[in-house]
C-alpha positions, 0 to 999 in steps of 0.5 A, a space after each residue: 268960060 275965061 273969067 274975064 268973060 264974066 265981067 266984061 261985054 260980049 264985043 267976039 259975037 260969041 253969043 245973040 241972044 236975041 237966039 236964045 229961046 231956049 227960056 223952060 217952061 214947068 210943062 216941058 216935058 220933051 228936050 229940045 233938037 238941035 237944029 242944022 243951023 245950031 249946029 253948023 253955029 256952034 262947028 264954027 264957035 267951036 273952030 275959031 275958039 280953037 285958034 284962039 286958044 292955038 295962038 294964044 299958046 303961039 303968044 304965051 309960047 315967045 314970051 317966055 322962050 329962052 333968050 336966042 344969045 343965052 351960053 349953058 355955061 353960064 357968063 361968058 369969058 369966065 
């Protein structure tokens, strides 16, 4: 979880409160089973998050990349 996800509303649609019916009660003894629909949704969410992470890494690499015209020997003409 990203820290900013705690303080802003969920705009991306990762979480849908209507789909969340996993509230356990005192008498519930069995584990909940995941359906194929839930597994498919989790796989898609993982794909989206890994794509977003790759895009974020590309942006960071662009931001912190050394300048092309930078000379390794210092100032030009010295």
